[in-house]
C-alpha positions as CSV (number, residue, x, y, z in Angstrom):
1,M,2.0,23.9,-18.8
2,E,2.6,20.3,-17.9
3,T,-0.3,17.9,-18.4
4,F,-0.9,14.4,-17.2
5,E,0.4,13.0,-20.5
6,S,3.6,15.1,-20.5
7,L,4.4,14.3,-16.9
8,V,3.9,10.6,-17.3
9,R,5.8,10.3,-20.6
10,A,8.8,12.2,-19.2
11,E,9.0,9.7,-16.4
12,F,8.3,6.3,-17.9
13,A,9.5,4.4,-21.0
14,P,8.7,0.7,-20.4
15,K,10.2,-1.8,-22.8
16,N,7.2,-4.1,-22.6
17,T,3.5,-4.0,-21.9
18,F,3.6,-3.8,-18.1
19,L,0.2,-4.5,-16.6
20,N,1.3,-5.8,-13.2
21,T,1.3,-2.8,-10.8
22,A,-0.6,-4.8,-8.2
23,S,2.7,-6.7,-7.8
24,S,5.1,-3.8,-8.1
25,G,5.0,-0.4,-9.9
26,L,7.5,0.9,-12.4
27,L,10.1,3.3,-11.1
28,P,9.8,6.9,-12.4
29,A,13.0,8.3,-14.1
30,R,13.3,10.9,-11.3
31,T,13.4,8.1,-8.7
32,V,16.1,6.2,-10.6
33,T,18.2,9.4,-10.7
34,A,17.6,9.9,-6.9
35,L,18.7,6.3,-6.2
36,Q,21.8,6.7,-8.3
37,E,22.7,9.9,-6.4
38,A,22.1,8.1,-3.0
39,V,24.5,5.3,-4.0
40,L,27.2,7.8,-5.0
41,I,26.8,9.5,-1.6
42,R,27.6,6.2,0.1
43,A,30.3,5.3,-2.4
44,E,32.1,8.6,-2.1
45,G,32.0,8.8,1.7
46,R,29.9,11.9,1.8
47,P,27.7,12.7,4.9
48,L,24.4,10.8,4.9
49,D,22.4,13.8,6.2
50,P,20.5,14.2,2.8
51,L,19.4,10.6,3.0
52,F,18.0,10.9,6.5
53,Q,16.3,14.1,5.3
54,D,14.7,12.1,2.5
55,V,13.1,9.8,5.2
56,E,11.4,12.8,6.8
57,Q,10.4,14.3,3.4
58,S,8.8,10.9,2.5
59,R,7.0,10.8,5.8
60,A,5.6,14.3,5.2
61,A,4.6,13.5,1.6
62,F,2.7,10.4,2.7
63,A,1.0,12.4,5.5
64,R,-0.3,14.8,2.9
65,L,-1.5,11.9,0.8
66,A,-3.2,10.3,3.8
67,G,-4.7,13.6,5.1
68,V,-3.2,13.5,8.6
69,P,-0.5,15.4,10.5
70,V,3.0,14.1,9.9
71,T,3.2,13.4,13.6
72,R,0.9,10.5,13.1
73,V,3.0,8.7,10.5
74,A,5.5,5.9,11.4
75,A,8.0,4.8,8.8
76,G,8.9,1.1,8.5
77,A,9.9,-1.6,6.0
78,S,6.8,-3.7,5.5
79,V,3.1,-4.2,6.1
80,S,3.7,-7.4,8.0
81,A,5.9,-5.6,10.5
82,H,3.3,-2.9,11.1
83,S,0.6,-5.6,11.4
84,G,2.7,-7.3,14.0
85,L,3.0,-4.0,15.9
86,V,-0.8,-3.7,15.9
87,A,-1.3,-7.3,16.9
88,A,1.1,-6.9,19.8
89,S,-1.0,-4.2,21.3
90,L,-4.1,-6.4,21.7
91,P,-4.8,-8.2,25.0
92,P,-5.0,-12.0,25.1
93,G,-8.3,-13.3,24.0
94,A,-9.2,-10.2,21.9
95,E,-11.4,-10.8,18.9
96,V,-10.0,-9.8,15.5
97,L,-12.3,-9.8,12.5
98,T,-10.7,-10.3,9.1
99,A,-11.8,-10.8,5.5
100,E,-11.6,-14.2,3.8
101,D,-8.4,-14.6,1.6
102,D,-7.1,-11.2,2.5
103,F,-3.4,-10.6,1.9
104,T,-1.2,-12.6,4.2
105,S,0.9,-9.6,5.5
106,V,-2.3,-8.0,6.8
107,V,-3.8,-10.9,8.7
108,N,-1.1,-13.5,9.5
109,P,0.5,-11.5,12.5
110,F,-2.9,-11.8,14.3
111,H,-2.9,-15.6,13.8
112,T,0.7,-16.1,14.9
113,R,0.0,-14.4,18.3
114,G,-1.7,-17.7,19.2
115,D,-3.9,-16.2,21.9
116,L,-6.2,-14.0,19.9
117,K,-9.6,-15.0,18.5
118,V,-9.4,-14.4,14.8
119,R,-12.7,-14.6,13.0
120,I,-12.7,-14.8,9.2
121,V,-15.8,-13.8,7.1
122,P,-16.4,-13.1,3.4
123,L,-15.4,-9.5,2.5
124,E,-19.0,-8.5,1.6
125,R,-20.1,-9.6,5.1
126,L,-17.3,-7.8,7.0
127,A,-19.3,-4.8,8.3
128,E,-22.4,-6.8,9.3
129,S,-20.1,-9.3,11.2
130,V,-18.7,-6.7,13.6
131,R,-20.3,-7.4,17.0
132,P,-20.0,-6.5,20.7
133,G,-16.6,-7.8,21.8
134,T,-14.9,-7.3,18.5
135,A,-11.7,-5.5,19.4
136,L,-10.3,-4.9,15.9
137,V,-11.3,-5.2,12.2
138,A,-8.3,-5.7,9.8
139,V,-8.9,-5.5,6.1
140,S,-7.3,-4.4,2.8
141,A,-9.1,-1.4,1.2
142,A,-8.6,-3.2,-2.2
143,Q,-8.1,-6.9,-2.4
144,S,-4.9,-8.0,-3.9
145,A,-6.3,-11.2,-5.5
146,D,-9.1,-9.7,-7.5
147,G,-9.3,-5.9,-6.8
148,R,-12.6,-5.9,-4.9
149,I,-13.1,-2.7,-2.8
150,A,-14.1,-3.0,0.8
151,D,-17.2,-1.1,1.9
152,L,-15.2,1.1,4.2
153,A,-18.0,3.5,5.0
154,A,-20.1,0.6,6.3
155,L,-17.2,-0.8,8.2
156,R,-16.5,2.5,10.0
157,K,-20.1,2.8,11.0
158,A,-20.3,-0.8,12.4
159,A,-16.9,-0.5,14.2
160,R,-17.9,2.7,15.9
161,A,-21.3,1.2,16.9
162,H,-19.5,-1.6,18.7
163,G,-16.4,0.1,19.9
164,A,-14.0,-1.8,17.6
165,R,-10.8,-0.4,16.2
166,T,-10.1,-0.4,12.5
167,Y,-6.9,-1.3,10.7
168,V,-7.0,-0.8,7.0
169,D,-4.3,-1.7,4.5
170,F,-4.1,0.7,1.5
171,S,-1.2,-1.0,-0.3
172,Q,-3.4,-1.8,-3.3
173,A,-5.2,1.5,-3.2
174,A,-2.9,4.4,-2.1
175,G,-1.9,6.3,-5.3
176,W,-5.2,5.9,-7.1
177,L,-7.8,5.8,-4.3
178,P,-8.1,8.6,-1.7
179,V,-6.7,7.3,1.6
180,D,-8.5,9.4,4.3
181,A,-6.6,7.9,7.2
182,E,-8.3,10.2,9.6
183,S,-11.4,7.9,9.4
184,Y,-9.6,4.8,10.8
185,D,-7.7,4.0,13.9
186,Y,-4.7,2.6,12.0
187,T,-3.9,2.6,8.3
188,V,-0.9,1.0,6.6
189,S,0.5,1.1,3.1
190,T,3.6,-0.2,1.3
191,T,4.9,2.1,-1.3
192,F,6.3,-0.1,-4.1
193,K,3.0,-0.7,-5.9
194,W,0.7,2.2,-6.9
195,L,3.0,4.7,-5.2
196,L,5.8,3.8,-7.5
197,G,8.6,3.6,-4.9
198,P,11.4,1.0,-4.4
199,H,10.8,-2.0,-2.3
200,G,11.3,-1.7,1.4
201,A,9.2,1.2,2.7
202,A,5.8,1.2,4.4
203,F,3.9,3.8,6.4
204,L,1.7,3.3,9.4
205,V,-0.8,6.0,10.5
206,V,-1.6,5.8,14.2
207,P,-3.9,7.8,16.5
208,P,-2.3,11.0,18.0
209,E,-0.3,11.1,21.2
210,S,-3.3,12.7,22.9
211,E,-5.1,9.4,22.4
212,G,-2.2,7.3,23.6
213,F,-1.2,6.3,20.0
214,G,-4.1,3.8,20.1
215,E,-2.4,1.8,22.9
216,L,0.4,0.7,20.5
217,K,3.6,-0.4,22.2
218,P,6.9,0.5,20.5
219,V,8.1,-3.1,20.6
220,L,10.4,-2.6,17.6
221,A,11.9,0.7,18.9
222,G,15.6,1.3,18.1
223,W,17.6,4.5,18.2
224,V,15.6,6.2,15.5
225,A,12.5,6.0,17.8
226,G,14.1,8.4,20.3
227,E,12.9,12.0,20.7
228,V,16.5,12.9,19.8
229,P,17.7,9.9,17.8
230,W,21.5,10.7,17.8
231,D,21.3,10.9,21.6
232,S,19.6,7.5,21.7
233,C,22.3,5.3,20.3
234,Y,23.4,3.5,23.4
235,G,21.5,1.8,26.2
236,P,17.8,2.1,26.7
237,I,16.1,5.0,25.0
238,A,15.6,7.7,27.7
239,E,12.8,9.5,25.9
240,L,10.8,8.1,23.1
241,A,9.6,10.4,20.3
242,H,6.5,12.3,21.1
243,S,5.2,11.4,17.6
244,A,4.5,8.2,15.6
245,R,8.3,8.2,15.0
246,R,8.5,6.2,18.2
247,F,7.2,3.2,16.1
248,D,9.9,3.6,13.4
249,V,12.4,1.0,12.6
250,S,15.8,1.9,11.3
251,P,15.1,3.1,7.7
252,G,16.6,1.7,4.4
253,L,18.0,5.0,3.3
254,F,18.2,4.3,-0.4
255,T,14.6,3.1,-0.4
256,Y,13.3,6.3,1.2
257,T,15.3,8.5,-1.1
258,G,13.6,6.8,-4.0
259,T,10.2,6.9,-2.2
260,R,10.5,10.7,-1.7
261,S,10.8,11.2,-5.5
262,S,8.0,8.9,-6.3
263,L,5.6,10.5,-3.9
264,E,6.4,13.9,-5.3
265,L,5.3,12.6,-8.7
266,I,2.0,11.3,-7.4
267,E,1.4,14.7,-5.7
268,E,2.2,16.6,-8.9
269,I,-0.2,14.5,-11.0
270,G,-2.9,14.1,-8.3
271,V,-4.7,11.0,-7.1
272,D,-8.0,12.0,-8.7
273,A,-6.4,12.2,-12.2
274,V,-4.6,8.9,-11.7
275,R,-7.9,7.3,-10.5
276,A,-9.8,8.5,-13.6
277,H,-7.1,7.3,-15.9
278,D,-6.6,3.9,-14.3
279,L,-10.4,3.1,-14.0
280,A,-11.0,4.1,-17.7
281,L,-8.4,1.5,-18.8
282,A,-9.8,-1.2,-16.5
283,D,-13.3,-0.5,-17.9
284,R,-11.9,-0.8,-21.4
285,F,-10.4,-4.1,-20.6
286,R,-13.6,-5.4,-19.0
287,T,-15.6,-4.4,-22.1
288,G,-13.1,-6.2,-24.3
289,L,-13.2,-9.3,-22.2
290,A,-17.0,-9.4,-22.5
291,D,-16.6,-9.2,-26.3
292,L,-14.3,-12.2,-26.2
293,G,-16.7,-14.2,-24.0
294,Y,-14.7,-13.9,-20.8
295,A,-16.3,-12.8,-17.4
296,P,-13.9,-11.2,-14.9
297,L,-14.5,-11.4,-11.2
298,P,-16.7,-8.6,-10.0
299,A,-14.6,-5.7,-8.8
300,P,-16.3,-2.4,-9.9
301,D,-14.4,0.8,-9.7
302,S,-11.1,-1.0,-9.3
303,P,-8.0,-0.9,-11.6
304,I,-7.4,-4.5,-10.8
305,V,-9.1,-7.0,-13.1
306,S,-9.0,-10.8,-12.4
307,V,-10.1,-13.3,-15.0
308,P,-10.9,-16.9,-13.9
309,G,-9.3,-19.7,-15.8
310,L,-6.6,-17.7,-17.7
311,G,-3.9,-17.6,-15.1
312,A,-2.0,-20.4,-16.8
313,R,-1.3,-18.1,-19.8
314,Q,0.9,-15.8,-17.7
315,G,4.0,-17.5,-18.9
316,E,3.3,-17.2,-22.6
317,L,2.1,-13.6,-22.2
318,S,5.4,-12.7,-20.4
319,A,7.3,-14.3,-23.2
320,A,5.4,-12.1,-25.6
321,G,6.3,-9.0,-23.6
322,I,3.1,-8.6,-21.7
323,E,3.4,-8.7,-17.9
324,V,0.4,-9.8,-15.8
325,S,0.0,-12.1,-12.8
326,N,-1.3,-15.6,-12.2
327,R,-3.2,-15.5,-8.9
328,A,-4.9,-18.9,-7.9
329,G,-5.4,-19.7,-11.6
330,N,-6.8,-16.3,-12.4
331,L,-5.1,-13.9,-14.8
332,R,-4.7,-10.6,-12.9
333,A,-4.1,-7.4,-14.9
334,S,-3.7,-4.0,-13.2
335,F,-3.7,-0.6,-14.9
336,H,-1.8,2.5,-13.8
337,L,-0.8,5.9,-15.0
338,Y,1.9,4.7,-17.4
339,N,-0.5,2.4,-19.2
340,T,-2.4,3.4,-22.4
341,P,-5.4,2.1,-24.4
342,A,-2.9,0.5,-26.7
343,D,-1.6,-1.6,-23.8
344,V,-5.1,-2.8,-23.0
345,D,-5.8,-3.7,-26.7
346,R,-2.5,-5.6,-26.9
347,L,-3.5,-7.8,-24.0
348,L,-7.0,-8.3,-25.4
349,D,-5.5,-9.3,-28.8
350,A,-3.2,-11.8,-27.1
351,L,-6.2,-13.3,-25.3
352,S,-8.3,-13.7,-28.4
353,P,-9.3,-17.3,-29.2
């Protein structure tokens, strides 16, 4: 019987101490193999049907992860593109509530509209700041800079009380934190971080067709957004897909082939097991930091740990084979399923005075 340990060790053999999943995750061995096969399909001139099938299998796997029907999942290339789609659906003058210093791809498309009222508040005040007239609340479930987790339960309650829609980015959470997309109007997630996929795939979950897809407009629709894509290659699309696929953009086929394999691994291991593993390592790191006299930024129950004043050491740590991030002068370490207690201890030893 395969265990967490055996599954992980069969897929990962990093050559360094990689503690930077919040930037990008490692590719599993099965994903590398799938990507190589996809390249050969192109190089040898074989039909691309299997690669298009991988897009649909990836969509279905993400739908299971998010807890929604596959008909509610749109496939795209980036969070910013999906944010732009949501922003384009809002009427002029609509108020959008965002969290202070949230990730740019989540919030910037609302600013660039130019005719929306974007209000920015501290993350811990987000729910209490929803008010009559707020059209949309946009926030990351886990903050990229420091790992803080948004109080999504309070946000849902406040948004419903005032008739506001919710747009939640799970890019720093999907893979270790349950997504529960059913609880929000829109959710989005890239797949190259905790979901371990290649760069270039992101999924948007939208309301069902019976609810008008949340009034989203398919402003990016190309041929793949047609009900019958291969009959939608020329001229205006006669019939848009009756599912969230109407919001698709033409997929990067290699990327989705790799994404399919990576999502399969996450499903096999299970998000709950990944979460327990990741948080245990983060807690070990926080304890070790306290012993060294360092105080990380508060981010309980998060596998992302940010330490003020140590970001400048990122370069020397990288030279020593330890990969972390420098975010606004803070050292950011992030722990995932391929990491071990030995990885944590190596970083702590490197940070010892």
